[in-house]
N, C-alpha and C positions, 0 to 999 in steps of 0.2 A: 342466462347468466348474467351478474353483472359485470365480468371482465375486471374484478375488483379483490384486493388479497384484504388482510386483515388488519387492521387502523385504516383503512380505506388508501391503500397504497394497488397499484396496480396490480394483476393477478401473473405471476412469471409464467410460462411459458416454457414447462420441465424439456421440452423434445427440441426446445431453440438453445436454451440452456446449457445443456447439455453439450451438443453440438458448436456451441460457440466459446465453452468455457473450459467442462469438466475433460473432455475428449484430450485435449492436450496434455492432461498430467497423466493420460495413459501409457504416456512415450517412456521409457525408461533414461533417454536422450534428456528429457524434461525432466525428472528423477535427479541423473546425474548433476544438472550446473546446481538444485540446491543441494547436494548433498556434497558438494565440494566448496561449498560456501564457509569456510572454517571459521567464523566469526557466526554465527548462525550455528554450526553444529557444534562447537566447543561450548558455546551459550548454552543450548539444550542439555548438554549431556552434562553439563556441570550441575545446573540447576535440578536433574534426577540424582545424579550419582554423587554429589554432595549433601541431598536432603534425603537420604534412603529412606529416612524416619517418618517421610509422608507417603510411602510407598510400600514399606514391608507387610504385606498380608491385606494388602489395601482391593479395592475394586478399582478397576481404572479403564476409564471413556479415551479413546485416542479417536480425535473428531479430524477427519479427513486424515487418515494412516500414511497414504503414501506407499513406496516400498515398506514401509512398518517398522522406522528405525525407532520412533520415539514409543513404538509400542514393547518392541525387543529391548531399549534401556527401562522400560518400566519394569518387565519380567524378570529384568536381572537385576534392577535394585532388589527384588524381593517382591512386587504384586504376586499377589493369591490370584487375581483373573483379572485380563485383559480384555478389553473389547475393543479390537479395532474397525471402525468402520470408515468404508472406501467406496465412494458411486462408480468408480471407472473398474477394468480389466486389470489395472494396475493391484486390484485385489489379490490376484492368482500369486503375481510375486513376493506379494507381503509373506502370503501363506509358504511359500516356498522357503523364504529367508527363516522365517518363524523356526521351521524345521530343522531347517542348515543350521541355526545357531542354536538351538537345541532348548526351545521353549517353548514349543508348539504346543506343550498339554494344557499351558497357561495363557494362550495366545489367543483369542477367538476372531477369526477374522470376519466382518459382514459385508458382503459385496452389495450396498445400497445407499443412497442418500441418510444421514443422518436423521431428517426431517421425516422419512419414513420406516427408517431402524428402529426394529421392536428390540429391547433388552431384557433378561429376566428379572433381572435386579437394579435396582439404584446403585449409583458409584459414588466411591467416596473423593477420586479426584479426577478431573477432566483438565488433559493434555490434548492441543492443538498447535500446530504452527499456521495460522490464519492471514496473517499482516500481508497487504499488498503493496504495492508502491506509492508510497506517502501515505502509508497504514492503512485508508478505506478505501483503497481500487480494489476489486473484488468483490466487497460486499460479502466473506466468507464469516466474518466473525457474527452475522445471523443465523448461521449454523450452529453455532458455538451456544448463541445464547439461546436457543431450540433446546438445545443438547444439557445445558444447566437447568431450564426450567422443568425439562422434564426428567430427567433422569441424577440431577445431584443432590444427594443425600443436604438436608440441613450443615451448614459447620464446612461443606467440603471445599475442596480448595480448587483453583483453578492453576493452570500452569501455561503462559503465564498468566499473571492477576492483576497488571496494572499496564497500562498505553501509554504514550504522550506523544505529540504532536511537534514541531519544531518550526522556525521559520527563520532566515536571515539574508541578509541585502547580499550579495555574495556579485563579482565575475568571472562569467560562465564562457569560455571557450569555445562554444558553441554559436555563440552571437553575429557574429560577423562571415562566420558558413553558413548559415541559417539566413540572413538577409541576402546573402548573394545568392543564394539560390533561387529567392521567392525573386528577386529580381532579374537572373535570366529565365525564370520560368513564363515571365510577363513579356519578357521579350519575345522570347519564342513565342507566347504567343497572337504578338502586335504581328512578327512575319509571315503567322499561320492566317491571322484574318485579311491581311494585306495579300497573300497568296490565293486564299480562297477567292477573294473578290476578282485578283486579276487575271486567273485561270479559270474560272469556273462560274462567275459572273452571282455571286451569294457573297452578300453581304452578311456576316458574320457578328460585326462590332456591336450591335445589339446587346450580347452577350459578355460585355465587357467586365461590368460590374460582378457581374455570377460568378466569373473564371476568377476574379481578383478577390471574390470571398472564398472559394476551395484552395485558393493556394497559398492565401494568407494564413488558413484556419490550419493548413497542413505543415508550413514552412515555420509561421511565426505564433499560433498561439494553440499548439498542441504543446503538454508539458513535455519535456524531454528529460530521459534519464543521463544523468553524469554524474560520475564519481569524482566529485570535488575534493583539492586539497583545503587543509586548512588555510592557508593563506590565500583560497580566492576567496572567504567569507570575510569580508567586508566592515561587518556589524554584530553586536550582542548577538546569539542567538534568545529569538523569544518561544516561551511555549504558548503553544493557542489552543491547544485541547487534553483534555486528561481524559481517561476512559478508567472506571473501575469495573475492573469484568465480572465480576460479584453480583454487580447490579446496575449495568448498563442495558439497555435496552436499546431497538433497533433505532427509534427515533432520534437517541446518542448520537449515531451513526451515519443516520442518512442524510443529515445537514447539520455542517457547522459553521457556525459564524463566530468571528472574533476579530478585534481590533489588537493592533501590535505598533510597540514604539519602540526602535533601538536608537542607541549613539556608535554611530560612526567611528572606522577606524581610521587610522590616517594611510592614506591610498593613493596609487599612482595610475591607478586605473579605474572608470568608474563604473557604477553600482549597472548592471543591465539585467539584473535577474533578481528574482527572488527564488531562493533555494528552501527546499522541505523536507522533513525526515522526521524519522520516530525511532523511538525506541520504546522497549517494553522492558518490565520489571517481576520479576518472579518472587514475591514475597509471601506466596502461601496463600492462607484464611484469617479473619482476624480474631480467629478464634485459638487456629495453628499456623502460627507466622513459620518460615523455615527458617531453618537454625542459621542454614548462609544461603542470604539475597546474593541475587545474582540479574546482571543487567546487559541485555543486547543492546547494542545501539548501530545505528545505522547513517552516524552521524560524518561529516569528512573528515577524510583520516590518510596519513600518507601510505600506511603497511596493512591497515584494517579496516578496508574497504570491504561491504556485501555485496552480495546479486541485486538488490535493492537500489544501490546505489543512490543517488536525490535524485527527485523532481526539481527540474529547473523551467519556473516561469520567465520567460524574454522579453523584458521590458520593451513598451515603442519607443519611449524617449528614456536612455540611459542619462542617469544624474553624476556628474562632478560631484564627488564629494571630499571634504577634509577632514581631520579627526575633530571628533566633537559635534558634527551636526548631530542632528535630532530628526531620525527617520521614521514618519508616523504614515499607518493607513490600516485596510480592513481587510478580511480576506471571507470569502460563502461561498463555502464548498457543499457541492449539492451531487447527490445521485441523475444521472440523465435519464431524462423522458425516453428515450431512446433504448437504453440498454442498461438495468439500475449496478451493473458490475465495474462501470465507469462514472466518471467524477466530470461536473462541470464547475469552474471555479471563475470568481470575479474578484479583481484586487482592484482596489484603489492605492493610491500612495501617492505623499509627497514629501518634501525636505526642507528643511529650516537650518540654514549654514549659523554658523555662528555667529556673522557678520549683522544675525537678523535678517536676510533676505528668504523670501520664502516661494521656494519651486508651486508653479501652479499643481493643481491636485489631479492627477489622471486615473482614469480607469481603464481594466483592459479585464478581456473575457478571455479563459483558456480553458482547454480541453485532457482530461486525462484518461487515454485512450489504448 
């Protein structure tokens, strides 16, 4: 066997993928965390209940149903049949909840990955909560694309229909702490090397650079979850990628390249990170738009934060900025070769101040894990 999947991509080991990814969704505590996200819940509920005409007497497919709440809402909105596909044992709880909420006769739970599931008919609507950190982590949109291409009728609707990725220069409260932890870890390593040499006669110093690389990746190069306030955003947010779920291919999400340019705000703190977030839109389809368009945003907020938070990439060289400075750069986001559900990120950035001076262009490598 070639060990390659479609389009030349590496084949996915299903057993390993289940152990590393799907299995966590089989636990109620994990489902509870998502169900407790009121911004998420309100957006999906409104998208369904304020657009009942899209669901009334329709056939609906819920990809990755989890607890089954989206399938239940679709049935409550009048769907004739809902196929709720779930790869994990959470499917049993989805069936129980469908019965408890009086919709079991219209909700069919299928415990299978959507790639392997078989439906008896085409569907009018696909609904799914597929978004990961910074939108593309977890790569679950791949499954929605498979479902769309196999099961969605021509002119059918996807909920959500569109997704967008945003970045902005920010001041992260994590920068100093992470840098301090890294320095402390390296100091501990130096003590360890000295002690091992003095006490046991073995010199470990040859591994200094390897250990340093490990600790830099862990403390400084791994994207951080943070719930940012709007006051921490130090420049105009820039959209770097937009996805039309009706036409998107896997290639549109497995690698994203984008330039960004923004003008900074007045700030008494340096730009020490790039913050990234996303929003999704529920517009229906081009031939059958929703009556009430709904947006779910994970942008920095005072009191409307989500479990996704924002992904924060800590800059190796923070920038002192003034109002009106031009910050420019680029991002290259791509799937990890070791795990297709994780992402590698290259960022370049520099700033031209209002006095005309230009900071050196800096490149940094990050990992969304």
